[in-house]
PDB file with one MODEL, atoms N, CA, C and O in Angstrom:
MODEL        1
ATOM      1  N   MET A   1     101.479  90.834  97.844  1.00  0.00           N
ATOM      2  CA  MET A   1     100.278  90.086  98.124  1.00  0.00           C
ATOM      3  C   MET A   1      99.167  91.062  98.469  1.00  0.00           C
ATOM      4  O   MET A   1      99.343  91.993  99.255  1.00  0.00           O
ATOM      5  N   ILE A   2      98.035  90.822  97.865  1.00  0.00           N
ATOM      6  CA  ILE A   2      96.838  91.586  98.191  1.00  0.00           C
ATOM      7  C   ILE A   2      95.928  90.626  98.949  1.00  0.00           C
ATOM      8  O   ILE A   2      95.399  89.670  98.382  1.00  0.00           O
ATOM      9  N   ALA A   3      95.758  90.898 100.228  1.00  0.00           N
ATOM     10  CA  ALA A   3      95.046  89.983 101.125  1.00  0.00           C
ATOM     11  C   ALA A   3      93.533  90.101 100.983  1.00  0.00           C
ATOM     12  O   ALA A   3      93.024  91.030 100.355  1.00  0.00           O
ATOM     13  N   ASN A   4      92.825  89.143 101.579  1.00  0.00           N
ATOM     14  CA  ASN A   4      91.375  89.035 101.373  1.00  0.00           C
ATOM     15  C   ASN A   4      90.563  90.181 101.954  1.00  0.00           C
ATOM     16  O   ASN A   4      89.412  90.348 101.551  1.00  0.00           O
ATOM     17  N   TRP A   5      91.080  90.971 102.861  1.00  0.00           N
ATOM     18  CA  TRP A   5      90.305  92.073 103.427  1.00  0.00           C
ATOM     19  C   TRP A   5      90.491  93.378 102.653  1.00  0.00           C
ATOM     20  O   TRP A   5      89.936  94.412 103.026  1.00  0.00           O
ATOM     21  N   ILE A   6      91.268  93.326 101.586  1.00  0.00           N
ATOM     22  CA  ILE A   6      91.549  94.517 100.786  1.00  0.00           C
ATOM     23  C   ILE A   6      90.461  94.701  99.726  1.00  0.00           C
ATOM     24  O   ILE A   6      89.953  93.730  99.166  1.00  0.00           O
ATOM     25  N   PHE A   7      90.116  95.958  99.463  1.00  0.00           N
ATOM     26  CA  PHE A   7      89.170  96.297  98.408  1.00  0.00           C
ATOM     27  C   PHE A   7      89.978  96.676  97.172  1.00  0.00           C
ATOM     28  O   PHE A   7      90.879  97.512  97.251  1.00  0.00           O
ATOM     29  N   VAL A   8      89.662  96.067  96.033  1.00  0.00           N
ATOM     30  CA  VAL A   8      90.455  96.254  94.817  1.00  0.00           C
ATOM     31  C   VAL A   8      89.590  96.856  93.715  1.00  0.00           C
ATOM     32  O   VAL A   8      88.506  96.365  93.399  1.00  0.00           O
ATOM     33  N   ASP A   9      90.108  97.929  93.149  1.00  0.00           N
ATOM     34  CA  ASP A   9      89.495  98.518  91.966  1.00  0.00           C
ATOM     35  C   ASP A   9      90.256  97.945  90.777  1.00  0.00           C
ATOM     36  O   ASP A   9      91.411  98.310  90.561  1.00  0.00           O
ATOM     37  N   PRO A  10      89.636  97.053  89.995  1.00  0.00           N
ATOM     38  CA  PRO A  10      90.352  96.408  88.886  1.00  0.00           C
ATOM     39  C   PRO A  10      90.991  97.398  87.908  1.00  0.00           C
ATOM     40  O   PRO A  10      92.077  97.140  87.389  1.00  0.00           O
ATOM     41  N   GLU A  11      90.332  98.517  87.657  1.00  0.00           N
ATOM     42  CA  GLU A  11      90.883  99.512  86.736  1.00  0.00           C
ATOM     43  C   GLU A  11      92.172 100.112  87.299  1.00  0.00           C
ATOM     44  O   GLU A  11      93.159 100.252  86.577  1.00  0.00           O
ATOM     45  N   VAL A  12      92.165 100.460  88.568  1.00  0.00           N
ATOM     46  CA  VAL A  12      93.358 101.028  89.212  1.00  0.00           C
ATOM     47  C   VAL A  12      94.458  99.973  89.291  1.00  0.00           C
ATOM     48  O   VAL A  12      95.629 100.274  89.059  1.00  0.00           O
ATOM     49  N   LEU A  13      94.081  98.738  89.617  1.00  0.00           N
ATOM     50  CA  LEU A  13      95.062  97.658  89.690  1.00  0.00           C
ATOM     51  C   LEU A  13      95.764  97.473  88.347  1.00  0.00           C
ATOM     52  O   LEU A  13      96.988  97.354  88.300  1.00  0.00           O
ATOM     53  N   MET A  14      95.005  97.448  87.269  1.00  0.00           N
ATOM     54  CA  MET A  14      95.609  97.275  85.949  1.00  0.00           C
ATOM     55  C   MET A  14      96.515  98.455  85.590  1.00  0.00           C
ATOM     56  O   MET A  14      97.577  98.266  84.997  1.00  0.00           O
ATOM     57  N   ASP A  15      96.097  99.667  85.948  1.00  0.00           N
ATOM     58  CA  ASP A  15      96.947 100.837  85.707  1.00  0.00           C
ATOM     59  C   ASP A  15      98.273 100.699  86.451  1.00  0.00           C
ATOM     60  O   ASP A  15      99.335 100.996  85.904  1.00  0.00           O
ATOM     61  N   GLU A  16      98.202 100.245  87.709  1.00  0.00           N
ATOM     62  CA  GLU A  16      99.420 100.095  88.511  1.00  0.00           C
ATOM     63  C   GLU A  16     100.321  98.985  87.970  1.00  0.00           C
ATOM     64  O   GLU A  16     101.543  99.127  87.939  1.00  0.00           O
ATOM     65  N   ILE A  17      99.711  97.885  87.545  1.00  0.00           N
ATOM     66  CA  ILE A  17     100.487  96.786  86.961  1.00  0.00           C
ATOM     67  C   ILE A  17     101.181  97.254  85.678  1.00  0.00           C
ATOM     68  O   ILE A  17     102.371  97.009  85.481  1.00  0.00           O
ATOM     69  N   ASN A  18     100.426  97.925  84.818  1.00  0.00           N
ATOM     70  CA  ASN A  18     101.000  98.426  83.562  1.00  0.00           C
ATOM     71  C   ASN A  18     102.122  99.425  83.820  1.00  0.00           C
ATOM     72  O   ASN A  18     103.145  99.402  83.136  1.00  0.00           O
ATOM     73  N   PHE A  19     101.933 100.304  84.807  1.00  0.00           N
ATOM     74  CA  PHE A  19     102.975 101.271  85.139  1.00  0.00           C
ATOM     75  C   PHE A  19     104.259 100.559  85.557  1.00  0.00           C
ATOM     76  O   PHE A  19     105.342 100.882  85.070  1.00  0.00           O
ATOM     77  N   LEU A  20     104.129  99.587  86.463  1.00  0.00           N
ATOM     78  CA  LEU A  20     105.311  98.863  86.941  1.00  0.00           C
ATOM     79  C   LEU A  20     106.002  98.096  85.815  1.00  0.00           C
ATOM     80  O   LEU A  20     107.230  98.087  85.720  1.00  0.00           O
ATOM     81  N   GLU A  21     105.208  97.458  84.973  1.00  0.00           N
ATOM     82  CA  GLU A  21     105.796  96.712  83.866  1.00  0.00           C
ATOM     83  C   GLU A  21     106.486  97.645  82.875  1.00  0.00           C
ATOM     84  O   GLU A  21     107.529  97.301  82.319  1.00  0.00           O
ATOM     85  N   ASN A  22     105.907  98.824  82.654  1.00  0.00           N
ATOM     86  CA  ASN A  22     106.542  99.809  81.772  1.00  0.00           C
ATOM     87  C   ASN A  22     107.839 100.356  82.358  1.00  0.00           C
ATOM     88  O   ASN A  22     108.693 100.858  81.627  1.00  0.00           O
ATOM     89  N   GLN A  23     107.984 100.258  83.670  1.00  0.00           N
ATOM     90  CA  GLN A  23     109.210 100.686  84.342  1.00  0.00           C
ATOM     91  C   GLN A  23     110.244  99.562  84.404  1.00  0.00           C
ATOM     92  O   GLN A  23     111.335  99.736  84.947  1.00  0.00           O
ATOM     93  N   GLY A  24     109.883  98.404  83.839  1.00  0.00           N
ATOM     94  CA  GLY A  24     110.819  97.288  83.785  1.00  0.00           C
ATOM     95  C   GLY A  24     110.668  96.265  84.899  1.00  0.00           C
ATOM     96  O   GLY A  24     111.503  95.369  85.024  1.00  0.00           O
ATOM     97  N   PHE A  25     109.622  96.375  85.709  1.00  0.00           N
ATOM     98  CA  PHE A  25     109.393  95.415  86.788  1.00  0.00           C
ATOM     99  C   PHE A  25     108.403  94.354  86.329  1.00  0.00           C
ATOM    100  O   PHE A  25     107.285  94.680  85.928  1.00  0.00           O
ATOM    101  N   SER A  26     108.795  93.117  86.382  1.00  0.00           N
ATOM    102  CA  SER A  26     107.908  92.016  86.021  1.00  0.00           C
ATOM    103  C   SER A  26     107.192  91.530  87.271  1.00  0.00           C
ATOM    104  O   SER A  26     107.823  91.273  88.296  1.00  0.00           O
ATOM    105  N   LEU A  27     105.896  91.405  87.185  1.00  0.00           N
ATOM    106  CA  LEU A  27     105.113  90.920  88.319  1.00  0.00           C
ATOM    107  C   LEU A  27     104.740  89.442  88.161  1.00  0.00           C
ATOM    108  O   LEU A  27     104.051  88.869  89.005  1.00  0.00           O
ATOM    109  N   LYS A  28     105.201  88.844  87.079  1.00  0.00           N
ATOM    110  CA  LYS A  28     104.903  87.443  86.835  1.00  0.00           C
ATOM    111  C   LYS A  28     105.437  86.594  87.985  1.00  0.00           C
ATOM    112  O   LYS A  28     106.613  86.675  88.340  1.00  0.00           O
ATOM    113  N   ASN A  29     104.566  85.790  88.551  1.00  0.00           N
ATOM    114  CA  ASN A  29     104.875  84.919  89.692  1.00  0.00           C
ATOM    115  C   ASN A  29     105.261  85.695  90.951  1.00  0.00           C
ATOM    116  O   ASN A  29     105.841  85.126  91.876  1.00  0.00           O
ATOM    117  N   LYS A  30     104.945  86.979  90.990  1.00  0.00           N
ATOM    118  CA  LYS A  30     105.250  87.796  92.158  1.00  0.00           C
ATOM    119  C   LYS A  30     104.005  88.401  92.793  1.00  0.00           C
ATOM    120  O   LYS A  30     103.975  88.631  94.002  1.00  0.00           O
ATOM    121  N   LEU A  31     102.990  88.657  91.997  1.00  0.00           N
ATOM    122  CA  LEU A  31     101.777  89.287  92.493  1.00  0.00           C
ATOM    123  C   LEU A  31     100.764  88.215  92.861  1.00  0.00           C
ATOM    124  O   LEU A  31     100.345  87.420  92.019  1.00  0.00           O
ATOM    125  N   LEU A  32     100.382  88.208  94.116  1.00  0.00           N
ATOM    126  CA  LEU A  32      99.367  87.276  94.600  1.00  0.00           C
ATOM    127  C   LEU A  32      98.158  88.078  95.056  1.00  0.00           C
ATOM    128  O   LEU A  32      98.280  89.025  95.833  1.00  0.00           O
ATOM    129  N   ILE A  33      97.004  87.691  94.568  1.00  0.00           N
ATOM    130  CA  ILE A  33      95.766  88.372  94.938  1.00  0.00           C
ATOM    131  C   ILE A  33      94.821  87.330  95.514  1.00  0.00           C
ATOM    132  O   ILE A  33      94.535  86.319  94.871  1.00  0.00           O
ATOM    133  N   SER A  34      94.341  87.575  96.716  1.00  0.00           N
ATOM    134  CA  SER A  34      93.394  86.652  97.332  1.00  0.00           C
ATOM    135  C   SER A  34      92.111  86.613  96.509  1.00  0.00           C
ATOM    136  O   SER A  34      91.607  87.653  96.085  1.00  0.00           O
ATOM    137  N   TYR A  35      91.598  85.438  96.291  1.00  0.00           N
ATOM    138  CA  TYR A  35      90.356  85.293  95.536  1.00  0.00           C
ATOM    139  C   TYR A  35      89.175  85.847  96.323  1.00  0.00           C
ATOM    140  O   TYR A  35      88.081  85.979  95.774  1.00  0.00           O
ATOM    141  N   ARG A  36      89.373  86.174  97.602  1.00  0.00           N
ATOM    142  CA  ARG A  36      88.299  86.697  98.438  1.00  0.00           C
ATOM    143  C   ARG A  36      88.295  88.218  98.550  1.00  0.00           C
ATOM    144  O   ARG A  36      87.487  88.774  99.293  1.00  0.00           O
ATOM    145  N   CYS A  37      89.179  88.899  97.829  1.00  0.00           N
ATOM    146  CA  CYS A  37      89.181  90.367  97.828  1.00  0.00           C
ATOM    147  C   CYS A  37      87.866  90.887  97.266  1.00  0.00           C
ATOM    148  O   CYS A  37      87.327  90.337  96.305  1.00  0.00           O
ATOM    149  N   HIS A  38      87.365  91.933  97.865  1.00  0.00           N
ATOM    150  CA  HIS A  38      86.167  92.573  97.345  1.00  0.00           C
ATOM    151  C   HIS A  38      86.538  93.524  96.216  1.00  0.00           C
ATOM    152  O   HIS A  38      87.564  94.203  96.269  1.00  0.00           O
ATOM    153  N   LEU A  39      85.694  93.561  95.200  1.00  0.00           N
ATOM    154  CA  LEU A  39      85.929  94.407  94.033  1.00  0.00           C
ATOM    155  C   LEU A  39      85.168  95.722  94.141  1.00  0.00           C
ATOM    156  O   LEU A  39      84.007  95.755  94.548  1.00  0.00           O
ATOM    157  N   ILE A  40      85.836  96.792  93.772  1.00  0.00           N
ATOM    158  CA  ILE A  40      85.177  98.083  93.635  1.00  0.00           C
ATOM    159  C   ILE A  40      84.666  98.134  92.204  1.00  0.00           C
ATOM    160  O   ILE A  40      85.443  98.186  91.251  1.00  0.00           O
ATOM    161  N   ILE A  41      83.356  98.120  92.071  1.00  0.00           N
ATOM    162  CA  ILE A  41      82.690  98.121  90.764  1.00  0.00           C
ATOM    163  C   ILE A  41      82.367  99.584  90.405  1.00  0.00           C
ATOM    164  O   ILE A  41      82.163 100.391  91.312  1.00  0.00           O
ATOM    165  N   PRO A  42      82.314  99.947  89.127  1.00  0.00           N
ATOM    166  CA  PRO A  42      82.039 101.345  88.765  1.00  0.00           C
ATOM    167  C   PRO A  42      80.812 101.950  89.448  1.00  0.00           C
ATOM    168  O   PRO A  42      80.793 103.150  89.720  1.00  0.00           O
ATOM    169  N   TYR A  43      79.790 101.140  89.730  1.00  0.00           N
ATOM    170  CA  TYR A  43      78.623 101.732  90.381  1.00  0.00           C
ATOM    171  C   TYR A  43      78.931 102.169  91.809  1.00  0.00           C
ATOM    172  O   TYR A  43      78.256 103.052  92.338  1.00  0.00           O
ATOM    173  N   HIS A  44      79.942 101.565  92.446  1.00  0.00           N
ATOM    174  CA  HIS A  44      80.326 102.017  93.789  1.00  0.00           C
ATOM    175  C   HIS A  44      80.841 103.457  93.736  1.00  0.00           C
ATOM    176  O   HIS A  44      80.532 104.269  94.607  1.00  0.00           O
ATOM    177  N   LYS A  45      81.624 103.757  92.710  1.00  0.00           N
ATOM    178  CA  LYS A  45      82.149 105.119  92.559  1.00  0.00           C
ATOM    179  C   LYS A  45      81.016 106.096  92.237  1.00  0.00           C
ATOM    180  O   LYS A  45      80.997 107.221  92.737  1.00  0.00           O
ATOM    181  N   ALA A  46      80.072 105.657  91.395  1.00  0.00           N
ATOM    182  CA  ALA A  46      78.937 106.515  91.045  1.00  0.00           C
ATOM    183  C   ALA A  46      78.080 106.804  92.276  1.00  0.00           C
ATOM    184  O   ALA A  46      77.641 107.935  92.481  1.00  0.00           O
ATOM    185  N   LEU A  47      77.846 105.777  93.094  1.00  0.00           N
ATOM    186  CA  LEU A  47      77.088 105.985  94.330  1.00  0.00           C
ATOM    187  C   LEU A  47      77.825 106.921  95.279  1.00  0.00           C
ATOM    188  O   LEU A  47      77.218 107.801  95.889  1.00  0.00           O
ATOM    189  N   ASP A  48      79.119 106.728  95.399  1.00  0.00           N
ATOM    190  CA  ASP A  48      79.938 107.571  96.261  1.00  0.00           C
ATOM    191  C   ASP A  48      79.785 109.035  95.856  1.00  0.00           C
ATOM    192  O   ASP A  48      79.586 109.909  96.700  1.00  0.00           O
ATOM    193  N   LYS A  49      79.881 109.285  94.561  1.00  0.00           N
ATOM    194  CA  LYS A  49      79.748 110.650  94.042  1.00  0.00           C
ATOM    195  C   LYS A  49      78.336 111.196  94.285  1.00  0.00           C
ATOM    196  O   LYS A  49      78.174 112.347  94.689  1.00  0.00           O
ATOM    197  N   ALA A  50      77.319 110.365  94.035  1.00  0.00           N
ATOM    198  CA  ALA A  50      75.932 110.800  94.220  1.00  0.00           C
ATOM    199  C   ALA A  50      75.640 111.114  95.692  1.00  0.00           C
ATOM    200  O   ALA A  50      75.005 112.123  95.996  1.00  0.00           O
ATOM    201  N   TYR A  51      76.098 110.258  96.598  1.00  0.00           N
ATOM    202  CA  TYR A  51      75.890 110.510  98.025  1.00  0.00           C
ATOM    203  C   TYR A  51      76.567 111.809  98.452  1.00  0.00           C
ATOM    204  O   TYR A  51      75.993 112.600  99.201  1.00  0.00           O
ATOM    205  N   GLU A  52      77.770 112.019  97.980  1.00  0.00           N
ATOM    206  CA  GLU A  52      78.520 113.223  98.341  1.00  0.00           C
ATOM    207  C   GLU A  52      77.824 114.465  97.796  1.00  0.00           C
ATOM    208  O   GLU A  52      77.682 115.461  98.505  1.00  0.00           O
ATOM    209  N   ASN A  53      77.395 114.409  96.549  1.00  0.00           N
ATOM    210  CA  ASN A  53      76.710 115.555  95.946  1.00  0.00           C
ATOM    211  C   ASN A  53      75.379 115.838  96.639  1.00  0.00           C
ATOM    212  O   ASN A  53      74.989 116.998  96.771  1.00  0.00           O
ATOM    213  N   ALA A  54      74.679 114.797  97.081  1.00  0.00           N
ATOM    214  CA  ALA A  54      73.392 114.963  97.747  1.00  0.00           C
ATOM    215  C   ALA A  54      73.541 115.674  99.097  1.00  0.00           C
ATOM    216  O   ALA A  54      72.581 116.276  99.578  1.00  0.00           O
ATOM    217  N   ARG A  55      74.706 115.615  99.703  1.00  0.00           N
ATOM    218  CA  ARG A  55      74.936 116.279 100.983  1.00  0.00           C
ATOM    219  C   ARG A  55      75.051 117.803 100.833  1.00  0.00           C
ATOM    220  O   ARG A  55      74.980 118.539 101.818  1.00  0.00           O
ATOM    221  N   GLY A  56      75.226 118.260  99.600  1.00  0.00           N
ATOM    222  CA  GLY A  56      75.321 119.700  99.368  1.00  0.00           C
ATOM    223  C   GLY A  56      76.458 120.324 100.145  1.00  0.00           C
ATOM    224  O   GLY A  56      77.603 119.882 100.055  1.00  0.00           O
ATOM    225  N   LYS A  57      76.133 121.371 100.920  1.00  0.00           N
ATOM    226  CA  LYS A  57      77.179 122.070 101.674  1.00  0.00           C
ATOM    227  C   LYS A  57      77.703 121.252 102.851  1.00  0.00           C
ATOM    228  O   LYS A  57      78.709 121.625 103.456  1.00  0.00           O
ATOM    229  N   ASN A  58      77.046 120.154 103.184  1.00  0.00           N
ATOM    230  CA  ASN A  58      77.485 119.289 104.288  1.00  0.00           C
ATOM    231  C   ASN A  58      78.314 118.101 103.791  1.00  0.00           C
ATOM    232  O   ASN A  58      78.337 117.045 104.423  1.00  0.00           O
ATOM    233  N   ARG A  59      78.981 118.280 102.675  1.00  0.00           N
ATOM    234  CA  ARG A  59      79.793 117.208 102.103  1.00  0.00           C
ATOM    235  C   ARG A  59      80.864 116.758 103.088  1.00  0.00           C
ATOM    236  O   ARG A  59      81.365 117.535 103.900  1.00  0.00           O
ATOM    237  N   LEU A  60      81.195 115.471 102.984  1.00  0.00           N
ATOM    238  CA  LEU A  60      82.215 114.900 103.852  1.00  0.00           C
ATOM    239  C   LEU A  60      83.617 115.075 103.297  1.00  0.00           C
ATOM    240  O   LEU A  60      84.595 115.039 104.045  1.00  0.00           O
ATOM    241  N   GLY A  61      83.717 115.262 101.999  1.00  0.00           N
ATOM    242  CA  GLY A  61      85.026 115.375 101.366  1.00  0.00           C
ATOM    243  C   GLY A  61      85.618 114.021 101.040  1.00  0.00           C
ATOM    244  O   GLY A  61      86.826 113.818 101.166  1.00  0.00           O
ATOM    245  N   THR A  62      84.766 113.085 100.616  1.00  0.00           N
ATOM    246  CA  THR A  62      85.244 111.745 100.290  1.00  0.00           C
ATOM    247  C   THR A  62      86.141 111.786  99.062  1.00  0.00           C
ATOM    248  O   THR A  62      86.148 112.761  98.310  1.00  0.00           O
ATOM    249  N   THR A  63      86.887 110.724  98.875  1.00  0.00           N
ATOM    250  CA  THR A  63      87.766 110.615  97.707  1.00  0.00           C
ATOM    251  C   THR A  63      87.003 110.180  96.463  1.00  0.00           C
ATOM    252  O   THR A  63      87.525 110.259  95.351  1.00  0.00           O
ATOM    253  N   ARG A  64      85.783 109.727  96.646  1.00  0.00           N
ATOM    254  CA  ARG A  64      84.926 109.241  95.542  1.00  0.00           C
ATOM    255  C   ARG A  64      85.562 108.071  94.816  1.00  0.00           C
ATOM    256  O   ARG A  64      85.481 107.951  93.593  1.00  0.00           O
ATOM    257  N   ARG A  65      86.196 107.215  95.599  1.00  0.00           N
ATOM    258  CA  ARG A  65      86.863 106.068  95.005  1.00  0.00           C
ATOM    259  C   ARG A  65      86.152 104.754  95.309  1.00  0.00           C
ATOM    260  O   ARG A  65      86.721 103.684  95.093  1.00  0.00           O
ATOM    261  N   GLY A  66      84.921 104.816  95.807  1.00  0.00           N
ATOM    262  CA  GLY A  66      84.174 103.584  95.982  1.00  0.00           C
ATOM    263  C   GLY A  66      83.804 103.225  97.405  1.00  0.00           C
ATOM    264  O   GLY A  66      83.673 102.042  97.721  1.00  0.00           O
ATOM    265  N   GLY A  67      83.634 104.199  98.266  1.00  0.00           N
ATOM    266  CA  GLY A  67      83.277 103.948  99.661  1.00  0.00           C
ATOM    267  C   GLY A  67      82.090 103.013  99.868  1.00  0.00           C
ATOM    268  O   GLY A  67      82.108 102.220 100.809  1.00  0.00           O
ATOM    269  N   PRO A  68      81.049 103.077  99.016  1.00  0.00           N
ATOM    270  CA  PRO A  68      79.913 102.173  99.201  1.00  0.00           C
ATOM    271  C   PRO A  68      80.268 100.687  99.073  1.00  0.00           C
ATOM    272  O   PRO A  68      79.443  99.830  99.389  1.00  0.00           O
ATOM    273  N   THR A  69      81.468 100.376  98.620  1.00  0.00           N
ATOM    274  CA  THR A  69      81.913  98.984  98.578  1.00  0.00           C
ATOM    275  C   THR A  69      81.896  98.387  99.980  1.00  0.00           C
ATOM    276  O   THR A  69      81.568  97.213 100.153  1.00  0.00           O
ATOM    277  N   TYR A  70      82.244  99.184 100.971  1.00  0.00           N
ATOM    278  CA  TYR A  70      82.248  98.725 102.360  1.00  0.00           C
ATOM    279  C   TYR A  70      80.846  98.341 102.806  1.00  0.00           C
ATOM    280  O   TYR A  70      80.658  97.336 103.491  1.00  0.00           O
ATOM    281  N   ALA A  71      79.858  99.150 102.413  1.00  0.00           N
ATOM    282  CA  ALA A  71      78.467  98.851 102.762  1.00  0.00           C
ATOM    283  C   ALA A  71      78.039  97.527 102.142  1.00  0.00           C
ATOM    284  O   ALA A  71      77.371  96.724 102.792  1.00  0.00           O
ATOM    285  N   ASP A  72      78.421  97.296 100.884  1.00  0.00           N
ATOM    286  CA  ASP A  72      78.091  96.028 100.240  1.00  0.00           C
ATOM    287  C   ASP A  72      78.737  94.856 100.971  1.00  0.00           C
ATOM    288  O   ASP A  72      78.128  93.797 101.119  1.00  0.00           O
ATOM    289  N   LYS A  73      79.963  95.051 101.422  1.00  0.00           N
ATOM    290  CA  LYS A  73      80.660  93.965 102.126  1.00  0.00           C
ATOM    291  C   LYS A  73      79.921  93.590 103.401  1.00  0.00           C
ATOM    292  O   LYS A  73      79.641  92.414 103.630  1.00  0.00           O
ATOM    293  N   VAL A  74      79.603  94.571 104.228  1.00  0.00           N
ATOM    294  CA  VAL A  74      78.960  94.254 105.510  1.00  0.00           C
ATOM    295  C   VAL A  74      77.523  93.772 105.333  1.00  0.00           C
ATOM    296  O   VAL A  74      76.978  93.106 106.213  1.00  0.00           O
ATOM    297  N   ALA A  75      76.908  94.107 104.194  1.00  0.00           N
ATOM    298  CA  ALA A  75      75.554  93.637 103.902  1.00  0.00           C
ATOM    299  C   ALA A  75      75.573  92.301 103.161  1.00  0.00           C
ATOM    300  O   ALA A  75      74.529  91.805 102.738  1.00  0.00           O
ATOM    301  N   TYR A  76      76.765  91.723 103.007  1.00  0.00           N
ATOM    302  CA  TYR A  76      76.963  90.446 102.301  1.00  0.00           C
ATOM    303  C   TYR A  76      76.520  90.499 100.842  1.00  0.00           C
ATOM    304  O   TYR A  76      76.059  89.502 100.286  1.00  0.00           O
ATOM    305  N   HIS A  77      76.667  91.676 100.229  1.00  0.00           N
ATOM    306  CA  HIS A  77      76.346  91.840  98.811  1.00  0.00           C
ATOM    307  C   HIS A  77      77.587  92.117  97.979  1.00  0.00           C
ATOM    308  O   HIS A  77      77.480  92.343  96.774  1.00  0.00           O
ATOM    309  N   GLY A  78      78.753  92.104  98.592  1.00  0.00           N
ATOM    310  CA  GLY A  78      79.979  92.442  97.890  1.00  0.00           C
ATOM    311  C   GLY A  78      80.349  91.419  96.829  1.00  0.00           C
ATOM    312  O   GLY A  78      80.045  90.232  96.954  1.00  0.00           O
ATOM    313  N   ILE A  79      81.000  91.892  95.797  1.00  0.00           N
ATOM    314  CA  ILE A  79      81.490  91.033  94.724  1.00  0.00           C
ATOM    315  C   ILE A  79      82.960  90.758  94.995  1.00  0.00           C
ATOM    316  O   ILE A  79      83.731  91.682  95.253  1.00  0.00           O
ATOM    317  N   ARG A  80      83.346  89.497  94.937  1.00  0.00           N
ATOM    318  CA  ARG A  80      84.731  89.114  95.186  1.00  0.00           C
ATOM    319  C   ARG A  80      85.374  88.580  93.905  1.00  0.00           C
ATOM    320  O   ARG A  80      84.687  88.214  92.951  1.00  0.00           O
ATOM    321  N   PHE A  81      86.695  88.545  93.910  1.00  0.00           N
ATOM    322  CA  PHE A  81      87.428  88.084  92.733  1.00  0.00           C
ATOM    323  C   PHE A  81      86.948  86.719  92.250  1.00  0.00           C
ATOM    324  O   PHE A  81      86.785  86.518  91.046  1.00  0.00           O
ATOM    325  N   TYR A  82      86.721  85.789  93.156  1.00  0.00           N
ATOM    326  CA  TYR A  82      86.359  84.430  92.737  1.00  0.00           C
ATOM    327  C   TYR A  82      85.050  84.391  91.979  1.00  0.00           C
ATOM    328  O   TYR A  82      84.805  83.456  91.217  1.00  0.00           O
ATOM    329  N   GLU A  83      84.205  85.388  92.174  1.00  0.00           N
ATOM    330  CA  GLU A  83      82.920  85.392  91.479  1.00  0.00           C
ATOM    331  C   GLU A  83      83.060  85.763  89.999  1.00  0.00           C
ATOM    332  O   GLU A  83      82.126  85.568  89.222  1.00  0.00           O
ATOM    333  N   LEU A  84      84.200  86.286  89.616  1.00  0.00           N
ATOM    334  CA  LEU A  84      84.420  86.620  88.212  1.00  0.00           C
ATOM    335  C   LEU A  84      84.652  85.375  87.355  1.00  0.00           C
ATOM    336  O   LEU A  84      84.525  85.425  86.131  1.00  0.00           O
ATOM    337  N   VAL A  85      84.987  84.272  87.993  1.00  0.00           N
ATOM    338  CA  VAL A  85      85.274  83.030  87.274  1.00  0.00           C
ATOM    339  C   VAL A  85      83.991  82.391  86.745  1.00  0.00           C
ATOM    340  O   VAL A  85      83.995  81.753  85.692  1.00  0.00           O
ATOM    341  N   ASP A  86      82.901  82.566  87.480  1.00  0.00           N
ATOM    342  CA  ASP A  86      81.630  81.947  87.108  1.00  0.00           C
ATOM    343  C   ASP A  86      80.595  83.052  86.891  1.00  0.00           C
ATOM    344  O   ASP A  86      80.134  83.674  87.848  1.00  0.00           O
ATOM    345  N   TRP A  87      80.234  83.291  85.624  1.00  0.00           N
ATOM    346  CA  TRP A  87      79.316  84.385  85.291  1.00  0.00           C
ATOM    347  C   TRP A  87      77.986  84.259  86.027  1.00  0.00           C
ATOM    348  O   TRP A  87      77.433  85.273  86.453  1.00  0.00           O
ATOM    349  N   LYS A  88      77.461  83.057  86.189  1.00  0.00           N
ATOM    350  CA  LYS A  88      76.172  82.871  86.874  1.00  0.00           C
ATOM    351  C   LYS A  88      76.248  83.352  88.319  1.00  0.00           C
ATOM    352  O   LYS A  88      75.325  84.002  88.808  1.00  0.00           O
ATOM    353  N   VAL A  89      77.343  83.035  89.000  1.00  0.00           N
ATOM    354  CA  VAL A  89      77.529  83.472  90.388  1.00  0.00           C
ATOM    355  C   VAL A  89      77.679  84.989  90.432  1.00  0.00           C
ATOM    356  O   VAL A  89      77.084  85.650  91.283  1.00  0.00           O
ATOM    357  N   PHE A  90      78.470  85.538  89.521  1.00  0.00           N
ATOM    358  CA  PHE A  90      78.675  86.981  89.467  1.00  0.00           C
ATOM    359  C   PHE A  90      77.337  87.692  89.234  1.00  0.00           C
ATOM    360  O   PHE A  90      76.990  88.635  89.946  1.00  0.00           O
ATOM    361  N   GLU A  91      76.602  87.226  88.234  1.00  0.00           N
ATOM    362  CA  GLU A  91      75.326  87.836  87.895  1.00  0.00           C
ATOM    363  C   GLU A  91      74.355  87.755  89.066  1.00  0.00           C
ATOM    364  O   GLU A  91      73.658  88.725  89.364  1.00  0.00           O
ATOM    365  N   LYS A  92      74.305  86.610  89.728  1.00  0.00           N
ATOM    366  CA  LYS A  92      73.405  86.416  90.859  1.00  0.00           C
ATOM    367  C   LYS A  92      73.733  87.402  91.973  1.00  0.00           C
ATOM    368  O   LYS A  92      72.834  88.035  92.525  1.00  0.00           O
ATOM    369  N   ASN A  93      75.000  87.535  92.304  1.00  0.00           N
ATOM    370  CA  ASN A  93      75.383  88.428  93.374  1.00  0.00           C
ATOM    371  C   ASN A  93      75.300  89.901  92.995  1.00  0.00           C
ATOM    372  O   ASN A  93      75.008  90.750  93.837  1.00  0.00           O
ATOM    373  N   LEU A  94      75.555  90.199  91.739  1.00  0.00           N
ATOM    374  CA  LEU A  94      75.470  91.593  91.294  1.00  0.00           C
ATOM    375  C   LEU A  94      74.035  92.090  91.323  1.00  0.00           C
ATOM    376  O   LEU A  94      73.780  93.237  91.690  1.00  0.00           O
ATOM    377  N   PHE A  95      73.099  91.236  90.938  1.00  0.00           N
ATOM    378  CA  PHE A  95      71.705  91.655  90.852  1.00  0.00           C
ATOM    379  C   PHE A  95      70.860  91.143  92.013  1.00  0.00           C
ATOM    380  O   PHE A  95      69.637  91.282  91.998  1.00  0.00           O
ATOM    381  N   PHE A  96      71.511  90.544  93.031  1.00  0.00           N
ATOM    382  CA  PHE A  96      70.850  90.115  94.262  1.00  0.00           C
ATOM    383  C   PHE A  96      69.676  89.182  94.015  1.00  0.00           C
ATOM    384  O   PHE A  96      68.650  89.288  94.686  1.00  0.00           O
ATOM    385  N   ASN A  97      69.816  88.266  93.056  1.00  0.00           N
ATOM    386  CA  ASN A  97      68.738  87.304  92.760  1.00  0.00           C
ATOM    387  C   ASN A  97      68.711  86.196  93.782  1.00  0.00           C
ATOM    388  O   ASN A  97      67.874  85.298  93.696  1.00  0.00           O
TER     389      ASN A  97
ENDMDL
END
């Protein structure tokens, strides 16, 4: 189960699912993902990298895996799984209309 407070990178999730299935593990009816999970969107990773590079020699040493997703969550701008079902809602929240 992936609970609602977890941040999910869809690309990494799919890689992990494919890896497990290739190893013979079926996740059908076993994997539960909360519709309220926040998504790590590619721009979160790009921002993470840009912020880190802008620090120059004062870099924090981030993993560059989407840290700005947390900022979006606390600013109520985060994208959640349920928003992928309705393109209008997704678009509205992605572009802050």
